Structure formats: structure tokens, C-alpha cells
N, C-alpha and C positions, 0 to 999 in steps of 0.2 A: 526506665523508659524506653530507652534505644532497642534492648535486648525484648523489650514486650512487642514493641512495632514489628522488628523484623522476625521475631518468630511467628507472629500472625501472618505477615506478608510470606513467609517461606510456605506454611501451611496452604496457604493460597495458590502459591507458584507449583507447589508438588501436586495439586490437582489440576492444574490449567496446561502443564508441561509433560511430554512423554518422559518416562522414569529415567532413562538414559541420559536425556539432555539436563533434568534437574540434578542428578548426582553428579554429574561431570562439570557444569557450569554454575549451579546456583549453591548447590550445598557448601562449597569450600569458601564462599565468600564471608567476610567477616564485619559485621557490623560494628563502626567505632564510634559514630558520634550522630546526634539528632539536633539539629539546630535550627528554629523557625522554619520547619517544613521543609529542611534538606536532610536527607539520610546520608551519611559517607558510609561506602562500604570498600573494604580491601580487597584486592586480587592479587594473583600471585606474579602475574607477568603482565606485561606490555600487551604482548598477543592476547592474552585473556582479557583484557580490558577492552582491545579494540573489538574482539569477538562478541562480548556480551552487548556492547554498544550496539554493533551494528544488528544484532539477531533478537536481544531479548530486553532491553531498557526500555522500550515502551510498557511492556509488560510488569516488568519489576516496578517502573514507577507508579503504575496503575494499582498493583497489589499494595505498596507503601502507601498511598493514598486511601484505599479502602481501610487498611490495618490503622491508621493514624485518626480518621476521619476528617481529612482536610486535603485540599491540592499539595501535591508533594513532589519533590525532584529528587533524583540520587546523583550523588557525585562518587565517581570511582576514583580510586588512588590505587598506585602501584605498591606493594609493599614485597619485597624480594626477601624470603627468609626471614620474615618478621624483622626485618631493618627498617630504616626510617622511610617512612610513607612519601612518596613523591606525588603530589597532585597532577593528575593527567587533564588536559582540557579535551572536551569532548568535542570530536571534528565532524560529526555527523549531524547535520542541521534536517530539522523537520518542519512542515508547515504546522506549527503547533496551534490547536484551536484556542487556548488560552492566552496565547500572547496579543500585544496589541499590533496595529497593521504596522508592517515594516515597510518604511521608505526607503529605496535605495539612492542616496544623494553624495553620502560623504564617503563611505568605504563599501564597494560593492560586495567585497568579500565576505561582509557580515550580514548580508540580505539574501544571498543565494550561495548554496553550496559549492565551495571551488570546484567540486569533483563534477558537479551536475553543469558542464558547458558544452558549446558546440563541438568545441574539439574532443570533447571524451564521449560524444554520441556516436553511437555505431550506426552508420547509414547503410540500408539494405533497400531493395525493391518494395518491402512491406512498410516503410516509414519513410519513404525518399520525399513523397510529397509534402507529408507534415513538417520534415525537415527543411524543405525548401520554402514553406510558407512561413515557418518560424523566422527563418534567415531575413525573407523579405518584410516582416513585420520591424525587424530591426533596423532594416535599411532604411523605411519611410514608415516610421509609426503615425498611426492614425489616419493615412492615406490610402493603401490598396485593399488590405483584407481587415475588414473593421466590421463586425468582430471575427476574430479567428476562433472556430470552434472544433477541438480536437476531441476525438471521442475513439474509444477501443477498450478491449479487456485489461485487466488485472496485471500489470508489472511489463507493460508494451512501451513503455516510455515517454507516456504524458505528462508526467510530473517533472522527469528531466527536461523535456523540452520547456516546459514554462519557467522553470529554474532559470535554464540557458537563455531565454529570453529577458528576465529580469537581470540578471547577471552581466549581458551585454549592455543592455540599456544602461543600467547603472555605471557600468564602466565608461560609456560613451558620454554620459552626462548629457544623455539625448531626450528630449520630449519631456522634461520634468521629472517628479519624483515617481517611482514604481512600487505600486503595492500589490504584494504577491502573497495571498491567504488563500485558505480554502472556504467554501460556502459555510461549513461550519462555524469557522472564526468568525466571518463577516455576522452570523446569525447571533453569535454569543455577544460579539462587541454590540449589537444593536439591543440585544436586551440588557446588557449592562448600562447602556446609556440611558434607556428606558426607566429603568428602576432608579437612575442617578439624576433624573429629569436634564439629561446632557444630549438630546437629541440633536441640538443645532450644532454641538462640537464634532459628533457623530459623522453627519452630513458633510460639514466643512473639510474634515479629514479625508473622507473617501471622495468627494466630489471636487477636492482642490489638486488631485494629483495628476500627472500624465500619462500613465499607463496604469491600468486595473487588471491584474491576472488573478483568476479564480480556478483553484481546482475543485473536483467533486461537485459541480453544482447541481447534481442529482439529490445533493443533501437537501434542497430546498423543499423538496417535495411534500406537499400537505401542511406548509407552513404558509397561510397565506398573508400574514403581517409582513413575514420576512420578505416574501416575493413581491409585495406592493411596494417596499422601501428599496429591493433591489431593482425592480424595475425603474423606481424614480431615479437611483443612481446610474442605471444604465444610459435612460434617455439624457440625464444632464450631460454626461461624459461624452455621449455619441453626437449629441448637437454641438459639442466644442471640439468635435475632429479628435478626441482623446482617443487612444489605443485601449480596445477591450480583447483580452485573451481569455478563454473558457475551455475547461477540459471537463468530461464526464465519461462513465463507464458506457454510454450509449448516446446516439443520435437526439436531436430537440423531439423529433416526433414521438420518440419511445417512452420519453421521461415521464415517470409515473407521477400524479397528482400535482403537476406542474400547469399553471395557467396558460390558457392558448395564446393570451397576448405576449406573454414572456417567453414561451416557445418560437414563437414567430420573429421575437427580436433576436433570440440565439440563432435562429436560422438565416438571418437576414445577411450574414457575410458569407466566408468560405467555411464550409464544413469539411474536415478531413478525417477519415478512418484511419486509425492505425491498426493493421493486421498482425497476427503473430508472425514471429520471423520465419521465411523462408529457409531453405537448405543451406545456401550460401551465407546468409546471415546468422545462420545459427554457429557456422563454423568459425565466422570471423567474431562472434561474440565470445566462444568458447577461448579462443586465443588470445583476445584481448582482456578479459576477465582474468585469466590465469596469470597472464604478464603483469597485470596491476598488483598482485599479491605474490609475485616471484615463483610461482608455480611452474615447472617444466613438466609439459606433458607428452608422453610418449602418443604416437600417431593413433594407435587402436585406442588409447584412453580418451583422446580428444574426439574420436569417433563416436566412441561410447557416449560422451557426454552431449555432444550434438543431436545425437539421435534420442538418447533416452530422458535428458535432463535438460532442453531447453525450449520448454514451452512458452516461458516468458523469462524476461531478464531478471527479475527477483529470484524466481525459482533458481536459475543459473547462478547467481552471486552466492546464495545461500549453500549450493551444492560446491562450488570451488571454494568456499570458505572452510566447509566440512572436510574436503579433500587437504587443504593446506594444514588444518589443525592436526589432522591423522598424521601427515608427514612430519610434522614438528613434534608432535608428541610421541609417537612411537619408533620415527626413524625408519621406517620402511621405503624402500623404493617404489614409486607409484606405479605399478605395474597395473595392466586390465583387471587382475585377480585381485590386486590390493585394493583398487578402486570400488570392485564391488563389494569387497568386505566394508571397506569405510561405509559405503552408501546401504549397505543391507538394511540397517534398521528404519529406513525411509522408503522403502521399497513395498509397494502394496502387498502383505503379506498373504495374498490367495494362490493356490497354485493354480494351472492352465485348466486342469481337468474340473476344478471346481469353482471357476469364475461363474458368479450369477450373471445373466442376462439382463441387459437393461431393461426389457421387459419385466422380469420378475422382480426386480428392485422398485420399480414404478409400482407395482402390483402390491407390495408389502408396503411401502410408502402411503398407498392410498388406503389401505386395510388400517394402518395405523393412526392415520389422522381422519379416517372416515369421510374420505371425499371420493368421487369417480374419477377415473381417467379422463373422461371427456370433461370435467371440472379444471383439473392439472393441465389438460392440453387447452384449455380457452385461453381467451385474452384477457381474462379478468384478471384484476391485480390486488384484490382484497387481502389483508393479512391472513385469512382462513386458508387461502390459496397460495398464495406467494411463499409462505414459510416451509409447506411439504415441497411445494415444487422446486425450491432451492435445495432442501435437503434431498429430494430424489437425485438432482443434477449432483450433487457433491457426492452421494453414495456410488452413483453409476462411474463417476470419474475414479473414484477410490478403488472400486471393486471389478471394473471391468476395463478392457482394452480398447473400449469404444472411443473414436474420435469425438472432439467435442461437437462437430456438425451433426453426427449420428444421434447424439444425447439430447441435442436440442430440437432435433427432428421428431424424436420420439415424445417430446413435450410440447407439441404444438408449433413446430416447424420454427422454433427460435435459433437465432444463429449463435455462432461460437463465441460473441463478444457478450451476449447474454449469460453463456454458460459460465464464462470465466468470472463475471460480475457475481454470480451466484456463488461460486467456489470461495471468493474472498469474503463474503458476506457471512458464509458460514464459518470459516477460519476464523475471523475476528469474533462472531458471537461465542464461539466454543470456549473462548479465553474468559468469559464473562458470566456466560448463561449455563447453570447447573442443570437446569431441566433440559436443556437442548442437548447436553452431554449425555444425560440418562436416557433421552429419546433415540438418539443415535446409537447408543450400546445396545438397547433392545433391538432395534433394527438390524445393525451388523449380527447380532446373535442369531435372529432368524435366517439372515441372509447366508451366513455361514453353515447353518444347519441344512 
């Protein structure tokens, strides 16, 4: 049973990951046990366990779930040279959509990641307002900025600040319980309550807390019943001066398929845009993230990372981890040449003289999806147009050096945060959508020719 499940999961992972990543991190894993929806995998070292947890664990769990036909979790254990396996506790906490609402009353360390605190948040001009607003919420919950609505692109620190607020309020035991969830989790909890005829219990749970923190509220788009229930929860908490903190990839007035009454509620407090890191913040992020994993960077390497690999914090963390793995596994000094070598598989593989223009890529996407340029540039957000538009943004970012603003300008004057959102959407869909992978492969073949 365990071998069958893991073999099928590996087949899916092989198609979802770059070949080098699969061979280096996934192929050496050994499945040892399957017990009531939990698969135990052995890894060779704690370093490998930590890396896989940070970079690939959600994808592995999704593949195991598909292979087994049920919700599944994965436990990683260290087995050095096939010695006795020592279970390792996972330290990365995600706002998982399948868990029940987390109330931070007894032990704040269990409800918000210890890494995602105000102390570990790197502050610069691009996120200063958001940081100060989050601090103010903790000082006087429900009084000054209510709701606080954070918006910005993928990997810019929204989720970190939400976790920091939950952690601080939980540690101070201030303002009652803290529910820190994603919008998807809220919807899933509501659906489960409806199926079990437990809506009263659901409403009591969400409306009896002191602070409601919800990430990715754009997920409510198009879900009319969920929006109605969320609006009632919002109103009940707001009337009692309970604190509400929300985050999204875009401001309320740009949220697609959200009822106007709910958008107006979102916009009734303080709206804060988190921008991509400026040069000074990029340098600080590089230094902090490298120090966190014990990586010593020579000045040329630090400048290279700040310039080329720091569009957002998540991209930088992945880059730093790859360099740390390179140094640990190959024992080479981390010179600028070595850093370029380690990151070469992740660099866009298109020579300068052959890079396609943004306009040409948009034209190829239009031809493939049989839409016009004017339709892609329009404000319409139907599925027929939103998918090709996001694909165009993804390919432009991958195959050109055009800045995000230029890509957005070509597609109807959209801002950088919209482009960043599109990149995240496509990257996530590529892990599960075989049809999209085929379409992108065909488009990239035409672009490359």
C-alpha cells in the first residue's frame, strides 16, 4: 500500500517539478509507513528535511492526497545512513485551509509561526506604513484602524504581518481570542457546518472572538453564499468593536466578483498598500535572510542577490536556501561565480539577442487563446480573458527583462501588484493543471522560435 501510494505521488511530482529539483530532493526520499492518511518519508539529513519542508512539502502532500484518494499529511523523519529514524517536528506553520479556526489564547506559539513576528519583519520605506499600522492594531485593538486592510503583490510580507499581529495579541492575552485564517478556510468551515447542520456553532465560533484576521480575501470572489455569511460575521464583530484585519492581493475596489456592500466594508477602515522592496530594503533583506541560515556573503554576492533575486521576500528566501544547500553539499566557497553557477538552473534561459518582446508574447497568447489584444487590455475579468491575461503576464516576466509596470502597461495599464498576483496564480496552477502546462509549453516553443 505505502509503495503504491508513494510511487503514484512520485509520478505526479516528477511532472510538476523541474527535473533537477525532483532528482535532488524528491527521488532520494523513502516511504516507510502509511497510517490513517499520514505518509512517513525518510530523508538523509536534517538540512534536507528543513529544505523540503520549506520548499516542497505542500506540493508533496497534495500529490500524496491525489494518489491515495483522501486528505493526506506527510511526516518527514531523518534517517542518517539508514540508522534509527528520529522523527522531526515540522516547524513551518501554514494557514491551512483544512484545519479548524485557531484561537490564540493558551499558547501563542501554536497559533502563529514563531518566525513571523514583528521582530523578524524587515522594515523599509515600502512597507513602513503597513508595519506601523499593524503595531497600532496590537496596541489598541478595535479602536484605531478597524478594519485594517493590507494589499500588495505576492511575497511582500502581508501574511507575515498577519501572523505577527496574531502572535502579539495572543502573547499579550489582549482583546480575547484571535482567529487567524485564510478566506478559503472560512469558506471550507462554513461548507462543513452546512453539511453537518451546525451553522449556529460555526457562527458562535467566529463571532465570539476578539480579533478576526483573514488572509487572501480575494478567494471570496464569486461565492455569493460565503460573502453573505462573511458580511454578517464582519458586521457582528465590528458592531462590538472587535478588531478585524484583512489582506488581499489588490485593494477592495479591484476585487473581482465581490459584492459592492462587502467591498465598501473592507474599505471603511485603513487601506495600506505594501510595495515591492526598494534598494535599501533589498540589501537589508539579503543580509537578514542570509544570516538566518548562517550564510556568509561576500559583498559582490550580496549586491548580485539584491539586484537580481529580490523582487519579493519569498523569492529571496528560496534563493538563499538554494545557495545554502549548494555550499553545504558541494563545499565550494560562495564567490560570485559560484553563486551564478548555483542559481543558473533558475535563471530564465533566453539569451539577450533572442529575448521576445512583450508585444510579441502578447500576440502569441492572443493567437493561442483566440482573443484580441483589446480584449486582453480591457477591464473585463471573465475566465475567457483572465486566464490568457495571466498567462501573458507570466510569459512576459519569464522571457523578457521588462519591469512589472511595463508588463502591466501593455495589458491595459494594470499595476505591478496585479502582475505579481498573476505570476503567483499561474505558478500555483502549473503544479496541478496539466492542460495549462501543455499550453505554456506550446507558447514557449513558438516564442523561442
